[in-house]
N, CA, C and O atoms as CSV, one atom per row, in Angstrom:
chain,resi,resn,atom,element,x,y,z
A,1,MET,N,N,88.883,-252.102,-20.622
A,1,MET,CA,C,89.162,-250.809,-21.218
A,1,MET,C,C,88.533,-249.742,-20.328
A,1,MET,O,O,87.384,-249.874,-19.905
A,2,SER,N,N,89.282,-248.703,-20.051
A,2,SER,CA,C,88.789,-247.665,-19.157
A,2,SER,C,C,87.781,-246.770,-19.872
A,2,SER,O,O,87.763,-246.693,-21.101
A,3,ILE,N,N,86.961,-246.110,-19.103
A,3,ILE,CA,C,85.953,-245.205,-19.647
A,3,ILE,C,C,86.617,-244.030,-20.358
A,3,ILE,O,O,86.141,-243.594,-21.406
A,4,ASN,N,N,87.713,-243.514,-19.800
A,4,ASN,CA,C,88.412,-242.395,-20.453
A,4,ASN,C,C,88.968,-242.791,-21.804
A,4,ASN,O,O,88.909,-242.004,-22.749
A,5,LEU,N,N,89.506,-243.993,-21.916
A,5,LEU,CA,C,90.024,-244.473,-23.199
A,5,LEU,C,C,88.890,-244.631,-24.207
A,5,LEU,O,O,89.040,-244.275,-25.375
A,6,MET,N,N,87.773,-245.157,-23.763
A,6,MET,CA,C,86.610,-245.306,-24.655
A,6,MET,C,C,86.120,-243.939,-25.135
A,6,MET,O,O,85.794,-243.774,-26.310
A,7,LYS,N,N,86.067,-242.962,-24.232
A,7,LYS,CA,C,85.651,-241.615,-24.611
A,7,LYS,C,C,86.614,-241.020,-25.640
A,7,LYS,O,O,86.187,-240.380,-26.600
A,8,THR,N,N,87.899,-241.233,-25.437
A,8,THR,CA,C,88.912,-240.722,-26.358
A,8,THR,C,C,88.749,-241.353,-27.741
A,8,THR,O,O,88.832,-240.665,-28.758
A,9,ILE,N,N,88.520,-242.649,-27.769
A,9,ILE,CA,C,88.332,-243.355,-29.050
A,9,ILE,C,C,87.072,-242.857,-29.749
A,9,ILE,O,O,87.092,-242.614,-30.956
A,10,LEU,N,N,85.976,-242.702,-29.005
A,10,LEU,CA,C,84.734,-242.209,-29.595
A,10,LEU,C,C,84.900,-240.785,-30.131
A,10,LEU,O,O,84.391,-240.458,-31.203
A,11,LEU,N,N,85.603,-239.955,-29.394
A,11,LEU,CA,C,85.851,-238.596,-29.841
A,11,LEU,C,C,86.681,-238.590,-31.128
A,11,LEU,O,O,86.376,-237.840,-32.056
A,12,ALA,N,N,87.712,-239.412,-31.189
A,12,ALA,CA,C,88.572,-239.492,-32.379
A,12,ALA,C,C,87.774,-239.974,-33.589
A,12,ALA,O,O,87.925,-239.431,-34.683
A,13,VAL,N,N,86.937,-240.976,-33.407
A,13,VAL,CA,C,86.112,-241.496,-34.506
A,13,VAL,C,C,85.132,-240.417,-34.969
A,13,VAL,O,O,84.933,-240.242,-36.171
A,14,SER,N,N,84.524,-239.699,-34.036
A,14,SER,CA,C,83.583,-238.624,-34.381
A,14,SER,C,C,84.268,-237.539,-35.205
A,14,SER,O,O,83.720,-237.072,-36.204
A,15,VAL,N,N,85.462,-237.141,-34.786
A,15,VAL,CA,C,86.215,-236.112,-35.523
A,15,VAL,C,C,86.528,-236.596,-36.927
A,15,VAL,O,O,86.404,-235.827,-37.881
A,16,LEU,N,N,86.928,-237.844,-37.078
A,16,LEU,CA,C,87.225,-238.391,-38.402
A,16,LEU,C,C,85.991,-238.421,-39.285
A,16,LEU,O,O,86.071,-238.106,-40.472
A,17,LEU,N,N,84.844,-238.796,-38.719
A,17,LEU,CA,C,83.608,-238.821,-39.498
A,17,LEU,C,C,83.204,-237.427,-39.936
A,17,LEU,O,O,82.799,-237.233,-41.082
A,18,ILE,N,N,83.306,-236.461,-39.052
A,18,ILE,CA,C,82.973,-235.078,-39.408
A,18,ILE,C,C,83.930,-234.572,-40.474
A,18,ILE,O,O,83.499,-233.935,-41.435
A,19,ALA,N,N,85.205,-234.841,-40.323
A,19,ALA,CA,C,86.208,-234.400,-41.308
A,19,ALA,C,C,85.956,-235.042,-42.660
A,19,ALA,O,O,86.110,-234.381,-43.687
A,20,SER,N,N,85.572,-236.312,-42.688
A,20,SER,CA,C,85.324,-236.973,-43.967
A,20,SER,C,C,84.085,-236.404,-44.635
A,20,SER,O,O,84.057,-236.281,-45.860
A,21,ASP,N,N,83.040,-236.047,-43.854
A,21,ASP,CA,C,81.870,-235.419,-44.433
A,21,ASP,C,C,82.226,-234.050,-44.997
A,21,ASP,O,O,81.779,-233.693,-46.087
A,22,TYR,N,N,83.023,-233.283,-44.265
A,22,TYR,CA,C,83.400,-231.947,-44.705
A,22,TYR,C,C,84.262,-232.005,-45.954
A,22,TYR,O,O,84.170,-231.122,-46.807
A,23,SER,N,N,85.096,-233.025,-46.076
A,23,SER,CA,C,85.992,-233.119,-47.227
A,23,SER,C,C,85.229,-233.359,-48.519
A,23,SER,O,O,85.766,-233.127,-49.602
A,24,ASP,N,N,83.978,-233.822,-48.425
A,24,ASP,CA,C,83.175,-234.052,-49.616
A,24,ASP,C,C,82.521,-232.777,-50.133
A,24,ASP,O,O,81.929,-232.786,-51.212
A,25,ALA,N,N,82.617,-231.680,-49.385
A,25,ALA,CA,C,81.960,-230.441,-49.786
A,25,ALA,C,C,82.616,-229.868,-51.040
A,25,ALA,O,O,83.832,-229.938,-51.215
A,26,THR,N,N,81.783,-229.303,-51.901
A,26,THR,CA,C,82.228,-228.647,-53.122
A,26,THR,C,C,81.739,-227.215,-53.091
A,26,THR,O,O,80.594,-226.954,-52.721
A,27,LYS,N,N,82.596,-226.286,-53.477
A,27,LYS,CA,C,82.177,-224.898,-53.607
A,27,LYS,C,C,81.773,-224.672,-55.053
A,27,LYS,O,O,82.509,-225.023,-55.975
A,28,SER,N,N,80.623,-224.094,-55.243
A,28,SER,CA,C,80.177,-223.699,-56.562
A,28,SER,C,C,80.083,-222.181,-56.554
A,28,SER,O,O,79.375,-221.603,-55.729
A,29,ARG,N,N,80.796,-221.536,-57.473
A,29,ARG,CA,C,80.875,-220.072,-57.487
A,29,ARG,C,C,80.327,-219.534,-58.800
A,29,ARG,O,O,80.480,-220.149,-59.856
A,30,VAL,N,N,79.685,-218.372,-58.715
A,30,VAL,CA,C,79.188,-217.663,-59.886
A,30,VAL,C,C,79.844,-216.286,-59.898
A,30,VAL,O,O,79.742,-215.542,-58.922
A,31,GLU,N,N,80.519,-215.941,-60.999
A,31,GLU,CA,C,81.162,-214.636,-61.143
A,31,GLU,C,C,80.401,-213.822,-62.182
A,31,GLU,O,O,80.120,-214.315,-63.274
A,32,ASN,N,N,80.070,-212.586,-61.850
A,32,ASN,CA,C,79.416,-211.688,-62.792
A,32,ASN,C,C,80.467,-211.071,-63.699
A,32,ASN,O,O,81.239,-210.213,-63.272
A,33,ASN,N,N,80.495,-211.511,-64.952
A,33,ASN,CA,C,81.409,-210.954,-65.949
A,33,ASN,C,C,80.628,-210.396,-67.140
A,33,ASN,O,O,81.068,-210.490,-68.286
A,34,LEU,N,N,79.462,-209.812,-66.848
A,34,LEU,CA,C,78.670,-209.175,-67.894
A,34,LEU,C,C,79.381,-207.923,-68.390
A,34,LEU,O,O,80.101,-207.267,-67.638
A,35,ASP,N,N,79.172,-207.601,-69.660
A,35,ASP,CA,C,79.765,-206.398,-70.243
A,35,ASP,C,C,79.187,-205.139,-69.611
A,35,ASP,O,O,78.082,-205.151,-69.068
A,36,LYS,N,N,79.944,-204.062,-69.689
A,36,LYS,CA,C,79.526,-202.722,-69.298
A,36,LYS,C,C,79.107,-202.632,-67.833
A,36,LYS,O,O,78.293,-201.776,-67.483
A,37,GLY,N,N,79.641,-203.489,-66.976
A,37,GLY,CA,C,79.374,-203.400,-65.544
A,37,GLY,C,C,77.936,-203.638,-65.140
A,37,GLY,O,O,77.495,-203.145,-64.101
A,38,GLN,N,N,77.191,-204.392,-65.948
A,38,GLN,CA,C,75.788,-204.639,-65.647
A,38,GLN,C,C,75.626,-205.477,-64.378
A,38,GLN,O,O,76.499,-206.266,-64.017
A,39,THR,N,N,74.496,-205.284,-63.720
A,39,THR,CA,C,74.153,-206.053,-62.532
A,39,THR,C,C,73.522,-207.381,-62.948
A,39,THR,O,O,72.700,-207.430,-63.864
A,40,LEU,N,N,73.912,-208.434,-62.276
A,40,LEU,CA,C,73.388,-209.780,-62.525
A,40,LEU,C,C,72.504,-210.181,-61.347
A,40,LEU,O,O,72.925,-210.111,-60.193
A,41,THR,N,N,71.290,-210.597,-61.644
A,41,THR,CA,C,70.384,-211.110,-60.618
A,41,THR,C,C,70.236,-212.609,-60.848
A,41,THR,O,O,69.975,-213.055,-61.966
A,42,LEU,N,N,70.403,-213.375,-59.783
A,42,LEU,CA,C,70.275,-214.814,-59.939
A,42,LEU,C,C,69.385,-215.400,-58.860
A,42,LEU,O,O,69.293,-214.890,-57.743
A,43,SER,N,N,68.744,-216.477,-59.230
A,43,SER,CA,C,67.937,-217.247,-58.302
A,43,SER,C,C,68.272,-218.712,-58.566
A,43,SER,O,O,68.046,-219.221,-59.664
A,44,CYS,N,N,68.809,-219.383,-57.554
A,44,CYS,CA,C,69.279,-220.760,-57.726
A,44,CYS,C,C,68.534,-221.699,-56.784
A,44,CYS,O,O,68.265,-221.360,-55.632
A,45,THR,N,N,68.210,-222.875,-57.290
A,45,THR,CA,C,67.494,-223.878,-56.509
A,45,THR,C,C,68.326,-225.136,-56.428
A,45,THR,O,O,68.777,-225.664,-57.444
A,46,TYR,N,N,68.526,-225.613,-55.209
A,46,TYR,CA,C,69.234,-226.864,-54.964
A,46,TYR,C,C,68.230,-228.004,-55.064
A,46,TYR,O,O,67.115,-227.907,-54.552
A,47,TYR,N,N,68.633,-229.086,-55.728
A,47,TYR,CA,C,67.781,-230.262,-55.825
A,47,TYR,C,C,68.524,-231.479,-55.281
A,47,TYR,O,O,69.720,-231.646,-55.519
A,48,ALA,N,N,67.809,-232.316,-54.556
A,48,ALA,CA,C,68.368,-233.564,-54.046
A,48,ALA,C,C,68.403,-234.590,-55.174
A,48,ALA,O,O,67.859,-234.362,-56.255
A,49,ALA,N,N,69.044,-235.711,-54.910
A,49,ALA,CA,C,69.184,-236.772,-55.916
A,49,ALA,C,C,67.822,-237.257,-56.408
A,49,ALA,O,O,67.702,-237.689,-57.555
A,50,ASN,N,N,66.811,-237.193,-55.572
A,50,ASN,CA,C,65.474,-237.650,-55.977
A,50,ASN,C,C,64.641,-236.525,-56.598
A,50,ASN,O,O,63.424,-236.660,-56.730
A,51,LYS,N,N,65.286,-235.413,-56.981
A,51,LYS,CA,C,64.680,-234.249,-57.639
A,51,LYS,C,C,63.823,-233.406,-56.690
A,51,LYS,O,O,63.091,-232.528,-57.145
A,52,THR,N,N,63.903,-233.656,-55.400
A,52,THR,CA,C,63.186,-232.848,-54.424
A,52,THR,C,C,63.890,-231.510,-54.263
A,52,THR,O,O,65.111,-231.451,-54.124
A,53,LYS,N,N,63.105,-230.433,-54.284
A,53,LYS,CA,C,63.656,-229.086,-54.080
A,53,LYS,C,C,64.106,-228.961,-52.633
A,53,LYS,O,O,63.347,-229.265,-51.712
A,54,ILE,N,N,65.346,-228.512,-52.434
A,54,ILE,CA,C,65.875,-228.358,-51.081
A,54,ILE,C,C,65.750,-226.920,-50.625
A,54,ILE,O,O,65.160,-226.654,-49.577
A,55,VAL,N,N,66.290,-225.992,-51.384
A,55,VAL,CA,C,66.264,-224.588,-50.986
A,55,VAL,C,C,66.509,-223.716,-52.213
A,55,VAL,O,O,67.162,-224.148,-53.162
A,56,THR,N,N,65.992,-222.500,-52.195
A,56,THR,CA,C,66.242,-221.535,-53.252
A,56,THR,C,C,67.016,-220.365,-52.665
A,56,THR,O,O,66.657,-219.834,-51.614
A,57,VAL,N,N,68.078,-219.969,-53.352
A,57,VAL,CA,C,68.937,-218.870,-52.914
A,57,VAL,C,C,68.937,-217.813,-54.010
A,57,VAL,O,O,69.075,-218.136,-55.190
A,58,ALA,N,N,68.783,-216.555,-53.624
A,58,ALA,CA,C,68.790,-215.461,-54.600
A,58,ALA,C,C,69.934,-214.510,-54.287
A,58,ALA,O,O,70.429,-214.466,-53.160
A,59,GLY,N,N,70.345,-213.756,-55.286
A,59,GLY,CA,C,71.406,-212.787,-55.079
A,59,GLY,C,C,71.462,-211.769,-56.194
A,59,GLY,O,O,70.979,-212.015,-57.299
A,60,VAL,N,N,72.046,-210.639,-55.905
A,60,VAL,CA,C,72.284,-209.594,-56.890
A,60,VAL,C,C,73.776,-209.313,-56.864
A,60,VAL,O,O,74.337,-208.986,-55.818
A,61,LEU,N,N,74.418,-209.443,-58.024
A,61,LEU,CA,C,75.865,-209.269,-58.104
A,61,LEU,C,C,76.213,-208.079,-58.981
A,61,LEU,O,O,75.772,-207.987,-60.127
A,62,GLY,N,N,76.997,-207.180,-58.438
A,62,GLY,CA,C,77.548,-206.097,-59.237
A,62,GLY,C,C,78.663,-206.638,-60.120
A,62,GLY,O,O,78.987,-207.824,-60.060
A,63,SER,N,N,79.240,-205.786,-60.924
A,63,SER,CA,C,80.304,-206.183,-61.831
A,63,SER,C,C,81.455,-206.853,-61.079
A,63,SER,O,O,81.947,-206.329,-60.080
A,64,ASN,N,N,81.870,-208.007,-61.568
A,64,ASN,CA,C,82.983,-208.807,-61.034
A,64,ASN,C,C,82.744,-209.354,-59.621
A,64,ASN,O,O,83.681,-209.864,-59.006
A,65,GLN,N,N,81.537,-209.262,-59.096
A,65,GLN,CA,C,81.254,-209.855,-57.788
A,65,GLN,C,C,80.987,-211.343,-57.940
A,65,GLN,O,O,80.667,-211.836,-59.021
A,66,VAL,N,N,81.132,-212.049,-56.806
A,66,VAL,CA,C,81.015,-213.510,-56.804
A,66,VAL,C,C,79.981,-213.943,-55.776
A,66,VAL,O,O,79.911,-213.386,-54.680
A,67,LYS,N,N,79.181,-214.938,-56.135
A,67,LYS,CA,C,78.269,-215.601,-55.200
A,67,LYS,C,C,78.782,-217.026,-55.044
A,67,LYS,O,O,79.053,-217.704,-56.035
A,68,GLU,N,N,78.913,-217.477,-53.806
A,68,GLU,CA,C,79.473,-218.800,-53.551
A,68,GLU,C,C,78.450,-219.675,-52.840
A,68,GLU,O,O,77.749,-219.226,-51.932
A,69,PHE,N,N,78.379,-220.928,-53.269
A,69,PHE,CA,C,77.505,-221.924,-52.682
A,69,PHE,C,C,78.374,-223.077,-52.190
A,69,PHE,O,O,79.411,-223.368,-52.787
A,70,SER,N,N,77.969,-223.727,-51.123
A,70,SER,CA,C,78.627,-224.957,-50.683
A,70,SER,C,C,77.620,-226.083,-50.776
A,70,SER,O,O,76.464,-225.931,-50.381
A,71,LEU,N,N,78.063,-227.208,-51.297
A,71,LEU,CA,C,77.156,-228.331,-51.431
A,71,LEU,C,C,77.910,-229.634,-51.266
A,71,LEU,O,O,79.130,-229.694,-51.424
A,72,ASP,N,N,77.177,-230.653,-50.951
A,72,ASP,CA,C,77.699,-232.010,-50.923
A,72,ASP,C,C,77.089,-232.724,-52.117
A,72,ASP,O,O,75.890,-233.005,-52.103
A,73,PRO,N,N,77.875,-233.032,-53.160
A,73,PRO,CA,C,77.325,-233.652,-54.365
A,73,PRO,C,C,76.568,-234.958,-54.114
A,73,PRO,O,O,75.701,-235.336,-54.901
A,74,LYS,N,N,76.897,-235.646,-53.017
A,74,LYS,CA,C,76.174,-236.883,-52.707
A,74,LYS,C,C,74.729,-236.595,-52.319
A,74,LYS,O,O,73.836,-237.407,-52.559
A,75,VAL,N,N,74.511,-235.423,-51.712
A,75,VAL,CA,C,73.174,-235.043,-51.251
A,75,VAL,C,C,72.483,-234.132,-52.254
A,75,VAL,O,O,71.285,-234.270,-52.499
A,76,THR,N,N,73.231,-233.203,-52.833
A,76,THR,CA,C,72.691,-232.192,-53.745
A,76,THR,C,C,73.452,-232.243,-55.068
A,76,THR,O,O,74.383,-231.465,-55.275
A,77,PRO,N,N,73.068,-233.140,-55.956
A,77,PRO,CA,C,73.831,-233.267,-57.208
A,77,PRO,C,C,73.498,-232.226,-58.271
A,77,PRO,O,O,74.105,-232.228,-59.342
A,78,THR,N,N,72.520,-231.315,-57.989
A,78,THR,CA,C,72.127,-230.337,-58.995
A,78,THR,C,C,71.788,-228.992,-58.356
A,78,THR,O,O,71.086,-228.926,-57.346
A,79,ILE,N,N,72.302,-227.916,-58.967
A,79,ILE,CA,C,71.880,-226.556,-58.626
A,79,ILE,C,C,71.491,-225.882,-59.942
A,79,ILE,O,O,72.333,-225.673,-60.814
A,80,ASN,N,N,70.219,-225.548,-60.073
A,80,ASN,CA,C,69.718,-224.872,-61.268
A,80,ASN,C,C,69.531,-223.400,-60.966
A,80,ASN,O,O,69.019,-223.038,-59.906
A,81,CYS,N,N,69.951,-222.536,-61.908
A,81,CYS,CA,C,69.848,-221.095,-61.682
A,81,CYS,C,C,69.167,-220.397,-62.853
A,81,CYS,O,O,69.270,-220.816,-64.006
A,82,THR,N,N,68.469,-219.316,-62.513
A,82,THR,CA,C,67.926,-218.389,-63.494
A,82,THR,C,C,68.707,-217.090,-63.346
A,82,THR,O,O,68.893,-216.592,-62.235
A,83,PHE,N,N,69.164,-216.543,-64.470
A,83,PHE,CA,C,69.976,-215.328,-64.483
A,83,PHE,C,C,69.227,-214.232,-65.231
A,83,PHE,O,O,68.595,-214.484,-66.258
A,84,LYS,N,N,69.306,-213.005,-64.701
A,84,LYS,CA,C,68.646,-211.858,-65.328
A,84,LYS,C,C,69.606,-210.679,-65.343
A,84,LYS,O,O,70.392,-210.485,-64.416
A,85,TRP,N,N,69.527,-209.901,-66.406
A,85,TRP,CA,C,70.233,-208.635,-66.475
A,85,TRP,C,C,69.452,-207.715,-67.410
A,85,TRP,O,O,68.596,-208.168,-68.170
A,86,GLU,N,N,69.753,-206.431,-67.347
A,86,GLU,CA,C,68.988,-205.429,-68.082
A,86,GLU,C,C,68.984,-205.713,-69.583
A,86,GLU,O,O,70.021,-205.994,-70.183
A,87,GLY,N,N,67.804,-205.632,-70.165
A,87,GLY,CA,C,67.659,-205.783,-71.608
A,87,GLY,C,C,67.679,-207.214,-72.108
A,87,GLY,O,O,67.725,-207.435,-73.318
A,88,ALA,N,N,67.644,-208.202,-71.207
A,88,ALA,CA,C,67.695,-209.605,-71.634
A,88,ALA,C,C,66.552,-210.389,-70.994
A,88,ALA,O,O,66.112,-210.087,-69.885
A,89,SER,N,N,66.089,-211.392,-71.714
A,89,SER,CA,C,65.096,-212.293,-71.130
A,89,SER,C,C,65.805,-213.188,-70.116
A,89,SER,O,O,67.034,-213.237,-70.077
A,90,ASP,N,N,65.029,-213.892,-69.302
A,90,ASP,CA,C,65.619,-214.790,-68.317
A,90,ASP,C,C,66.449,-215.869,-69.015
A,90,ASP,O,O,66.058,-216.407,-70.050
A,91,HIS,N,N,67.593,-216.165,-68.423
A,91,HIS,CA,C,68.463,-217.230,-68.919
A,91,HIS,C,C,68.568,-218.285,-67.826
A,91,HIS,O,O,68.665,-217.966,-66.641
A,92,PHE,N,N,68.546,-219.533,-68.238
A,92,PHE,CA,C,68.605,-220.646,-67.294
A,92,PHE,C,C,69.878,-221.447,-67.526
A,92,PHE,O,O,70.313,-221.636,-68.662
A,93,PHE,N,N,70.470,-221.917,-66.424
A,93,PHE,CA,C,71.633,-222.788,-66.552
A,93,PHE,C,C,71.865,-223.527,-65.237
A,93,PHE,O,O,71.785,-222.925,-64.166
A,94,PRO,N,N,72.152,-224.826,-65.308
A,94,PRO,CA,C,72.510,-225.568,-64.088
A,94,PRO,C,C,73.977,-225.298,-63.747
A,94,PRO,O,O,74.862,-225.782,-64.453
A,95,ILE,N,N,74.257,-224.536,-62.682
A,95,ILE,CA,C,75.648,-224.209,-62.365
A,95,ILE,C,C,76.372,-225.362,-61.702
A,95,ILE,O,O,77.599,-225.354,-61.611
A,96,TYR,N,N,75.635,-226.344,-61.242
A,96,TYR,CA,C,76.291,-227.580,-60.807
A,96,TYR,C,C,75.419,-228.753,-61.202
A,96,TYR,O,O,74.244,-228.827,-60.842
A,97,SER,N,N,76.008,-229.658,-61.941
A,97,SER,CA,C,75.378,-230.921,-62.311
A,97,SER,C,C,76.426,-232.002,-62.108
A,97,SER,O,O,77.461,-232.012,-62.774
A,98,ASP,N,N,76.154,-232.894,-61.198
A,98,ASP,CA,C,77.134,-233.934,-60.879
A,98,ASP,C,C,77.530,-234.723,-62.129
A,98,ASP,O,O,78.697,-235.077,-62.293
A,99,LEU,N,N,76.575,-234.996,-63.002
A,99,LEU,CA,C,76.886,-235.759,-64.218
A,99,LEU,C,C,77.871,-235.021,-65.122
A,99,LEU,O,O,78.741,-235.645,-65.730
A,100,ARG,N,N,77.741,-233.691,-65.213
A,100,ARG,CA,C,78.611,-232.899,-66.086
A,100,ARG,C,C,79.912,-232.468,-65.392
A,100,ARG,O,O,80.983,-232.509,-65.997
A,101,ASP,N,N,79.814,-232.054,-64.119
A,101,ASP,CA,C,80.933,-231.385,-63.461
A,101,ASP,C,C,81.846,-232.281,-62.644
A,101,ASP,O,O,82.965,-231.879,-62.324
A,102,ASN,N,N,81.415,-233.456,-62.304
A,102,ASN,CA,C,82.274,-234.387,-61.575
A,102,ASN,C,C,83.055,-235.170,-62.614
A,102,ASN,O,O,82.400,-235.742,-63.485
A,103,PRO,N,N,84.333,-235.262,-62.625
A,103,PRO,CA,C,85.294,-234.989,-61.569
A,103,PRO,C,C,85.991,-233.631,-61.686
A,103,PRO,O,O,86.945,-233.368,-60.953
A,104,TYR,N,N,85.527,-232.757,-62.604
A,104,TYR,CA,C,86.224,-231.480,-62.824
A,104,TYR,C,C,86.120,-230.538,-61.634
A,104,TYR,O,O,86.991,-229.694,-61.425
A,105,CYS,N,N,85.068,-230.682,-60.865
A,105,CYS,CA,C,84.799,-229.758,-59.761
A,105,CYS,C,C,84.813,-230.498,-58.425
A,105,CYS,O,O,83.841,-230.436,-57.672
A,106,LEU,N,N,85.881,-231.179,-58.136
A,106,LEU,CA,C,85.932,-231.955,-56.897
A,106,LEU,C,C,85.876,-231.072,-55.661
A,106,LEU,O,O,85.220,-231.426,-54.683
A,107,THR,N,N,86.554,-229.927,-55.687
A,107,THR,CA,C,86.527,-229.035,-54.532
A,107,THR,C,C,85.910,-227.688,-54.866
A,107,THR,O,O,85.371,-227.023,-53.982
A,108,GLU,N,N,85.979,-227.274,-56.123
A,108,GLU,CA,C,85.458,-225.963,-56.514
A,108,GLU,C,C,85.031,-225.978,-57.970
A,108,GLU,O,O,85.685,-226.577,-58.824
A,109,CYS,N,N,83.914,-225.301,-58.233
A,109,CYS,CA,C,83.408,-225.175,-59.590
A,109,CYS,C,C,83.022,-223.714,-59.786
A,109,CYS,O,O,82.065,-223.238,-59.177
A,110,THR,N,N,83.757,-223.004,-60.629
A,110,THR,CA,C,83.524,-221.576,-60.827
A,110,THR,C,C,82.982,-221.336,-62.230
A,110,THR,O,O,83.534,-221.817,-63.219
A,111,TRP,N,N,81.877,-220.574,-62.293
A,111,TRP,CA,C,81.258,-220.236,-63.572
A,111,TRP,C,C,81.356,-218.738,-63.803
A,111,TRP,O,O,80.936,-217.941,-62.964
A,112,SER,N,N,81.906,-218.369,-64.931
A,112,SER,CA,C,81.975,-216.982,-65.369
A,112,SER,C,C,80.721,-216.721,-66.205
A,112,SER,O,O,80.513,-217.348,-67.243
A,113,ILE,N,N,79.885,-215.783,-65.734
A,113,ILE,CA,C,78.624,-215.500,-66.415
A,113,ILE,C,C,78.812,-214.311,-67.348
A,113,ILE,O,O,79.152,-213.208,-66.921
A,114,LYS,N,N,78.581,-214.566,-68.639
A,114,LYS,CA,C,78.685,-213.542,-69.675
A,114,LYS,C,C,77.369,-213.512,-70.447
A,114,LYS,O,O,76.579,-214.452,-70.367
A,115,GLN,N,N,77.133,-212.434,-71.195
A,115,GLN,CA,C,75.892,-212.353,-71.952
A,115,GLN,C,C,75.734,-213.516,-72.926
A,115,GLN,O,O,74.642,-214.068,-73.065
A,116,ASP,N,N,76.815,-213.886,-73.597
A,116,ASP,CA,C,76.690,-214.886,-74.658
A,116,ASP,C,C,76.740,-216.331,-74.165
A,116,ASP,O,O,76.282,-217.237,-74.862
A,117,ARG,N,N,77.302,-216.560,-72.949
A,117,ARG,CA,C,77.382,-217.943,-72.481
A,117,ARG,C,C,77.973,-218.009,-71.070
A,117,ARG,O,O,78.685,-217.099,-70.645
A,118,PRO,N,N,77.674,-219.086,-70.354
A,118,PRO,CA,C,78.346,-219.366,-69.080
A,118,PRO,C,C,79.563,-220.252,-69.354
A,118,PRO,O,O,79.495,-221.165,-70.177
A,119,CYS,N,N,80.675,-219.984,-68.666
A,119,CYS,CA,C,81.887,-220.778,-68.860
A,119,CYS,C,C,82.443,-221.234,-67.509
A,119,CYS,O,O,82.587,-220.434,-66.584
A,120,ARG,N,N,82.747,-222.504,-67.411
A,120,ARG,CA,C,83.409,-223.027,-66.212
A,120,ARG,C,C,84.892,-222.750,-66.359
A,120,ARG,O,O,85.477,-223.037,-67.404
A,121,VAL,N,N,85.506,-222.195,-65.321
A,121,VAL,CA,C,86.912,-221.820,-65.396
A,121,VAL,C,C,87.760,-222.690,-64.490
A,121,VAL,O,O,87.267,-223.301,-63.543
A,122,ASP,N,N,89.037,-222.733,-64.799
A,122,ASP,CA,C,90.014,-223.486,-64.022
A,122,ASP,C,C,90.084,-222.901,-62.616
A,122,ASP,O,O,90.338,-221.705,-62.474
A,123,PRO,N,N,89.869,-223.697,-61.576
A,123,PRO,CA,C,89.907,-223.155,-60.219
A,123,PRO,C,C,91.288,-222.653,-59.802
A,123,PRO,O,O,91.400,-221.895,-58.838
A,124,ASN,N,N,92.331,-223.059,-60.507
A,124,ASN,CA,C,93.688,-222.628,-60.174
A,124,ASN,C,C,94.135,-221.406,-60.961
A,124,ASN,O,O,95.126,-220.764,-60.612
A,125,ASN,N,N,93.402,-221.083,-62.029
A,125,ASN,CA,C,93.773,-219.945,-62.866
A,125,ASN,C,C,92.517,-219.446,-63.564
A,125,ASN,O,O,92.092,-220.035,-64.558
A,126,SER,N,N,91.918,-218.378,-63.065
A,126,SER,CA,C,90.628,-217.913,-63.583
A,126,SER,C,C,90.704,-217.392,-65.022
A,126,SER,O,O,89.673,-217.040,-65.595
A,127,GLN,N,N,91.871,-217.337,-65.604
A,127,GLN,CA,C,91.998,-216.890,-66.991
A,127,GLN,C,C,91.853,-218.044,-67.984
A,127,GLN,O,O,91.682,-217.813,-69.181
A,128,ILE,N,N,91.921,-219.267,-67.500
A,128,ILE,CA,C,91.845,-220.425,-68.385
A,128,ILE,C,C,90.439,-221.009,-68.326
A,128,ILE,O,O,89.932,-221.319,-67.248
A,129,THR,N,N,89.818,-221.155,-69.479
A,129,THR,CA,C,88.471,-221.690,-69.539
A,129,THR,C,C,88.510,-223.190,-69.795
A,129,THR,O,O,89.190,-223.660,-70.707
A,130,TYR,N,N,87.776,-223.929,-68.983
A,130,TYR,CA,C,87.639,-225.363,-69.195
A,130,TYR,C,C,86.553,-225.683,-70.207
A,130,TYR,O,O,86.754,-226.466,-71.135
A,131,TYR,N,N,85.399,-225.061,-70.009
A,131,TYR,CA,C,84.210,-225.533,-70.695
A,131,TYR,C,C,83.182,-224.416,-70.773
A,131,TYR,O,O,82.832,-223.826,-69.751
A,132,CYS,N,N,82.697,-224.122,-71.962
A,132,CYS,CA,C,81.619,-223.158,-72.117
A,132,CYS,C,C,80.391,-223.881,-72.637
A,132,CYS,O,O,80.490,-224.872,-73.361
A,133,ASP,N,N,79.246,-223.372,-72.259
A,133,ASP,CA,C,77.980,-224.004,-72.637
A,133,ASP,C,C,77.064,-222.927,-73.198
A,133,ASP,O,O,77.428,-221.751,-73.231
A,134,THR,N,N,75.902,-223.319,-73.628
A,134,THR,CA,C,74.928,-222.353,-74.135
A,134,THR,C,C,73.837,-222.137,-73.091
A,134,THR,O,O,73.559,-223.006,-72.265
A,135,TRP,N,N,73.227,-220.953,-73.154
A,135,TRP,CA,C,72.116,-220.634,-72.267
A,135,TRP,C,C,70.876,-221.411,-72.672
A,135,TRP,O,O,70.676,-221.730,-73.844
A,136,ILE,N,N,70.064,-221.703,-71.699
A,136,ILE,CA,C,68.717,-222.197,-71.953
A,136,ILE,C,C,67.824,-220.997,-71.665
A,136,ILE,O,O,67.692,-220.580,-70.514
A,137,ILE,N,N,67.222,-220.450,-72.690
A,137,ILE,CA,C,66.420,-219.232,-72.533
A,137,ILE,C,C,64.987,-219.611,-72.219
A,137,ILE,O,O,64.344,-220.363,-72.951
A,138,ASN,N,N,64.500,-219.065,-71.099
A,138,ASN,CA,C,63.119,-219.350,-70.653
A,138,ASN,C,C,62.121,-218.599,-71.498
A,138,ASN,O,O,60.916,-218.711,-71.276
C-alpha cells in the first residue's frame, strides 16, 4: 500500500470521527419571555457525568433574546441555571438534564423562561409547548 493511499485513508477516518463527534452535539437555548419586557439574568453551570463542575456561563437577556449553549450529552449531561429578574427571588432550574430531556432534545432543547414556570418548546414550532416544569426557588 502506498504512503499516499495510507494518508488518504487516515484523513478520511479522521474526518468521519470528527463528524461523528460533532453530530452528538446538542444546542440548549434559553429564551427570555418574561412579562413587561423585563431583563433576565442567568448563571449556568455545566456538570460532567461524575458531577464535576466544568464551567459557569453568565448572561443578561433583554426581552425575547436568546442565550444558546452547545454541549455533548455524553460528556455534559447536566446544565443547572439560576435565573433572576426584578422583584423576584432567585429561581433555579436545570435547563438540560439528560435523564429528562433525552430523547426529546436530540439536536436542540429550547426553554421559554416565564415568571410562573420554564417550558420546553418544540424545536420545529416555538408556539407549541412540550413540557412545563416548576421553579426551584433558592
